[in-house]
C-alpha positions, -999 to 999 in steps of 0.1 A, spaced: 94 -508 -413 92 -470 -407 58 -466 -423 45 -497 -405 56 -483 -372 39 -449 -379 6 -465 -389 7 -489 -359 14 -460 -336 -16 -441 -351 -39 -471 -346 -27 -477 -311 -32 -440 -301 -66 -440 -318 -78 -471 -299 -65 -458 -265 -94 -434 -262 -126 -448 -246 -148 -426 -267 -131 -439 -299 -137 -475 -287 -174 -468 -282 -176 -452 -316 -160 -483 -332 -186 -505 -315 -215 -483 -328 -200 -484 -363 -197 -522 -361 -233 -525 -350 -245 -504 -379 -225 -525 -403 -240 -556 -388 -275 -542 -393 -267 -533 -430 -252 -568 -435 -283 -584 -420 -305 -564 -443 -284 -574 -474 -287 -610 -463 -324 -609 -457 -331 -591 -490 -310 -617 -508 -330 -646 -493 -363 -629 -502 -350 -623 -537 -343 -660 -541 -378 -670 -531 -396 -643 -552 -376 -653 -583 -385 -689 -576 -422 -679 -574 -418 -663 -609 -404 -696 -622 -368 -684 -624 -338 -698 -605 -307 -678 -596 -277 -686 -575 -272 -672 -540 -243 -651 -553 -267 -635 -578 -290 -627 -550 -264 -608 -531 -253 -592 -564 -288 -580 -572 -294 -567 -536 -262 -546 -536 -268 -532 -571 -303 -521 -562 -294 -507 -527 -265 -487 -541 -288 -474 -569 -266 -486 -596 -295 -504 -613 -277 -524 -641 -310 -539 -652 -295 -573 -661 -316 -590 -633 -352 -578 -628 -386 -589 -616 -416 -592 -639 -444 -594 -613 -458 -566 -592 -447 -582 -560 -411 -584 -572 -412 -548 -583 -427 -537 -550 -399 -555 -533 -374 -538 -555 -388 -504 -545 -384 -514 -508 -348 -525 -513 -340 -493 -533 -355 -470 -507 -338 -487 -478 -305 -486 -497 -309 -449 -502 -316 -444 -465 -290 -467 -451 -262 -466 -477 -265 -432 -492 -275 -412 -460 -268 -430 -428 -237 -449 -437 -216 -418 -448 -229 -399 -417 -221 -428 -394 -187 -435 -409 -176 -398 -407 -190 -393 -372 -178 -425 -356 -146 -432 -375 -132 -406 -399 -136 -376 -376 -122 -393 -345 -94 -408 -367 -85 -373 -380 -86 -359 -345 -63 -386 -332 -39 -379 -361 -40 -342 -354 -32 -349 -317 -3 -370 -328 11 -343 -350 5 -316 -324 11 -332 -290 4 -314 -257 33 -332 -241 68 -341 -253 82 -376 -247 99 -382 -214 133 -388 -230 133 -354 -247 163 -334 -235 187 -306 -246 158 -292 -268 150 -256 -276 115 -244 -266 102 -215 -288 71 -196 -277 63 -178 -310 66 -186 -347 77 -154 -366 102 -144 -392 131 -145 -367 122 -179 -352 115 -194 -386 150 -186 -397 163 -199 -363 145 -232 -369 161 -236 -403 195 -232 -386 186 -256 -358 177 -282 -384 210 -278 -402 228 -284 -369 204 -313 -361 193 -296 -329 159 -307 -313 133 -280 -308 96 -274 -303 74 -244 -310 46 -240 -284 13 -230 -302 -20 -223 -285 -43 -227 -315 -49 -261 -330 -55 -249 -365 -23 -228 -364 -4 -258 -350 -17 -280 -378 -6 -254 -404 29 -252 -389 31 -290 -388 23 -291 -425 53 -267 -430 75 -293 -414 77 -274 -381 77 -294 -349 49 -280 -328 34 -287 -294 0 -275 -281 -1 -254 -249 -6 -220 -233 26 -201 -231 15 -185 -197 6 -218 -181 32 -235 -159 17 -269 -167 26 -264 -204 63 -261 -195 62 -291 -173 48 -311 -202 75 -296 -224 102 -311 -202 114 -277 -190 138 -293 -166 156 -310 -195 155 -281 -220 186 -263 -232 170 -229 -239 137 -210 -239 133 -185 -267 106 -159 -263 102 -134 -292 67 -122 -284 57 -87 -272 76 -73 -243 46 -78 -220 41 -115 -230 78 -121 -228 78 -108 -192 49 -132 -183 68 -161 -199 100 -154 -180 81 -153 -147 62 -185 -155 93 -204 -164 112 -192 -134 84 -205 -111 94 -240 -123 131 -238 -130 157 -214 -118 185 -227 -140 172 -231 -176 185 -203 -198 158 -179 -210 164 -156 -240 138 -129 -247 137 -101 -272 127 -65 -263 111 -40 -286 115 -11 -262 148 -2 -244 127 5 -213 119 -32 -211 155 -44 -208 156 -41 -170 121 -55 -165 127 -86 -185 160 -92 -167 143 -88 -133 116 -113 -146 142 -139 -150 156 -136 -185 191 -148 -189 197 -126 -219 176 -98 -234 182 -90 -271 172 -57 -284 173 -66 -321 168 -30 -333 200 -21 -315 219 -51 -329 207 -41 -364 218 -5 -358 252 -17 -348 254 -39 -378 244 -11 -401 270 12 -385 297 -14 -387 293 -18 -424 291 19 -432 320 35 -450 325 69 -434 349 87 -457 383 70 -453 397 36 -460 400 24 -424 390 -12 -416 357 -15 -398 354 -43 -373 322 -63 -381 327 -92 -358 349 -106 -331 354 -138 -311 380 -136 -283 411 -124 -300 398 -132 -335 385 -101 -353 367 -100 -386 369 -67 -404 360 -52 -438 378 -25 -457 370 -8 -490 397 -9 -517 385 22 -535 412 50 -538 439 28 -523 470 14 -540 454 -21 -537 432 -14 -567 445 -33 -597 467 -56 -577 460 -93 -572 456 -106 -537 490 -123 -538 506 -91 -551 490 -71 -523 511 -91 -498 488 -81 -469 496 -110 -448 533 -102 -448 529 -65 -446 503 -62 -418 495 -97 -407 459 -99 -418 445 -127 -440 419 -120 -467 391 -146 -462 366 -132 -486 356 -103 -508 323 -84 -514 315 -69 -548 281 -54 -552 264 -77 -527 282 -108 -538 305 -127 -514 333 -149 -528 362 -169 -514 389 -154 -536 418 -172 -553 453 -158 -548 452 -143 -583 419 -125 -578 424 -89 -589 411 -61 -566 390 -35 -583 375 -2 -571 342 -19 -560 360 -46 -540 354 -47 -502 380 -69 -485 370 -92 -456 399 -103 -435 407 -119 -402 434 -109 -377 442 -97 -342 436 -63 -328 472 -54 -335 470 -66 -371 439 -46 -378 456 -15 -363 486 -21 -385 463 -22 -416 447 11 -405 481 27 -400 490 19 -436 457 26 -454 435 49 -433 447 82 -447 435 73 -482 402 91 -489 374 71 -505 354 101 -516 362 135 -530 343 151 -501 354 131 -471 334 140 -440 301 146 -459 271 131 -440 259 96 -444 221 94 -452 199 73 -429 165 68 -445 140 61 -417 140 76 -382 125 46 -364 143 26 -337 168 11 -362 175 45 -377 181 60 -342 202 31 -332 224 36 -363 226 73 -355 239 66 -320 266 42 -333 277 67 -360 280 94 -333 304 71 -314 325 67 -346 322 105 -352 307 100 -386 285 128 -398 250 117 -408 215 130 -416 182 111 -409 155 114 -435 121 109 -419 86 117 -433 67 112 -400 70 144 -380 63 125 -347 95 106 -351 116 137 -356 131 146 -322 149 177 -333 185 186 -341 202 196 -372 208 160 -383 171 155 -393 155 162 -427 117 160 -427 103 146 -459 97 117 -482 130 100 -493 113 92 -527 113 130 -533 144 143 -550 141 176 -532 142 159 -498 173 139 -508 190 170 -520 185 186 -486 202 155 -472 232 160 -495 225 130 -517 251 144 -543 280 141 -518 269 114 -493 293 85 -490 266 61 -481 228 56 -478 213 34 -452 177 23 -459 159 11 -428 121 10 -432 98 -19 -421 85 -22 -457 106 -43 -480 87 -29 -511 97 6 -501 133 -5 -494 136 -20 -528 122 11 -545 145 34 -525 175 12 -531 169 14 -569 162 51 -567 194 60 -548 215 37 -570 202 55 -601 211 89 -585 245 79 -572 261 48 -589 293 53 -568 278 55 -533 276 27 -508 240 15 -502 230 -7 -473 194 -19 -471 173 -36 -445 153 -68 -454 124 -77 -432 118 -110 -451 146 -133 -462 130 -138 -496 136 -102 -505 174 -103 -499 183 -112 -535 159 -86 -549 175 -59 -528 209 -69 -541 196 -68 -577 181 -33 -570 217 -21 -562 223 -27 -525 260 -33 -517 250 -50 -484 217 -63 -471 210 -66 -433 183 -92 -428 163 -87 -397 152 -124 -394 188 -137 -401 204 -112 -377 179 -121 -349 183 -159 -355 220 -157 -355 220 -137 -323 199 -164 -306 220 -192 -321 252 -175 -310 239 -172 -274 231 -209 -275 267 -215 -286 280 -191 -260 296 -170 -287 298 -132 -291 273 -119 -316 291 -114 -349 278 -85 -369 278 -101 -403 256 -91 -432 229 -112 -448 244 -143 -464 277 -144 -445 285 -160 -412 314 -171 -390 308 -203 -371 326 -224 -346 326 -262 -345 346 -291 -329 370 -305 -356 352 -334 -373 368 -368 -369 376 -372 -406 397 -340 -405 419 -350 -376 455 -356 -387 450 -339 -421 464 -305 -430 443 -277 -442 460 -280 -476 449 -316 -479 415 -312 -462 398 -298 -494 375 -278 -471 374 -247 -494 370 -267 -525 342 -290 -512 322 -265 -491 332 -229 -500 342 -222 -464 375 -208 -452 391 -218 -419 402 -186 -401 414 -200 -368 419 -230 -345 415 -231 -308 433 -258 -288 438 -259 -250 424 -224 -247 449 -210 -272 435 -193 -304 456 -197 -335 445 -171 -361 454 -177 -398 468 -212 -390 496 -227 -410 479 -248 -438 507 -274 -437 503 -283 -400 482 -314 -391 448 -307 -375 448 -319 -339 421 -338 -321 399 -319 -295 403 -286 -314 377 -260 -321 377 -245 -356 364 -212 -368 351 -209 -404 337 -181 -425 314 -185 -455 280 -180 -469 250 -198 -452 249 -223 -481 286 -230 -476 280 -235 -439 253 -260 -446 275 -278 -472 303 -281 -446 279 -297 -421 266 -321 -448 301 -331 -458 320 -333 -425 296 -331 -396 275 -359 -383 251 -360 -353 234 -332 -334 251 -301 -320 271 -311 -288 253 -288 -264 271 -302 -234 302 -284 -246 286 -250 -249 259 -247 -222 
């Protein structure tokens, strides 16, 4: 039934066009002419054969005519006289002209090309259906929005990417991206995209184009949320004045994320994400009494109140069992309140991770991300040195080293022998992979955090030796998605996320112990929120109540698995917008 509906809709849309109807009439006339010629030739064949004293059926006459006109020439039925042979030549030549030349041209021009154009228009409409609502309109398809679209699909959230070029739109459609044709600076485009019923406008173009988009949308609608990105910090105020509801400076977010995961010399817990009172923090185990203990032996929940929800080891995240042994490379991920995190720091912060605590962290790359990291590390009073080979990006100060990070002499000037961490931030993934491997070979014990500009290179960076990988596309997509959900941006590394959902119906009444969430999905429930009250580290033996929000942590694949197993239907936007 589905395929029949699709084909019928294509046919109906094809026949709606007046020009297509005219083309069909011309094609039918041509076919009638060819059919008349075949009939006439078959009749002449019958009489010429009779003149030669041979009798053939009318079916044979049509058979001979079609064989000759299509130049197949089987030779099983032939004339012997000159008149018959001359007639054969006439039939042959007319077949070449009408069937070999004119028919393909006519079929392509009047049927195939219009059909393909109609199909292309169906795939890349210039207007969304009137019933479309609560959809996300995206004005650019790039690495960030491609990752965002993957996340929207997982949550069954409707969206459309506005594309100006038909060829580009067709290409994206073939990648299973929902596209719509239109000019992103034309108010009529947004009317056709049902702007009054949209949930969010996402503009990740250049700062100048984003400003134009914000002004254009605000001409039509004062209420729809507009999220824009800004490359330059000087654009933040301009984009806000143009009508943006939220302006994301992704380089600053990435800088905060890098800084949040940087180990600065002691074993203090670093806050990497928060939601209301819920805090997610990471802490290294190296040089603490926790090394060699199992999680149950560490007794962290009773001692300081935090709950370990995951562990990182050399770029791999796991949901640990209680008997999981903590080793020197383990980084603990735990959930708790501000007071509980402070209690952890009071117990463990005086342990030193490195022999030379206070030695500078190395930031490789002095671009916007590198400078954003520098500002955050200054706030945390962590010493650092920026390695930059472009002299125009070196703004002075004693925390810069001018030179190529691939040169051992440059790294020695940056104190590579003693640095607790190296942060690799360039725009080039190939260079980041090379530098990650190089730094790991020089310092097997140091922390390495690397930037990925394409998600496909994340696993390669881990294999090269990165402890953590900050993915620019994933970080940007999560920031946009969290704005849609009205959540604070959680500064998680690539492959790890904390997400909030209404409790699925099939979990209502069950306890966490009986829910099998961790076993079936790989996610861990870190908190429940009911009637505005947040319950962190909930009792696993209490039944889950209806109308409760749940907070989970896990890898992206675990998040998808949870939605596949427990969630049905699209994201309930009316509860978050």
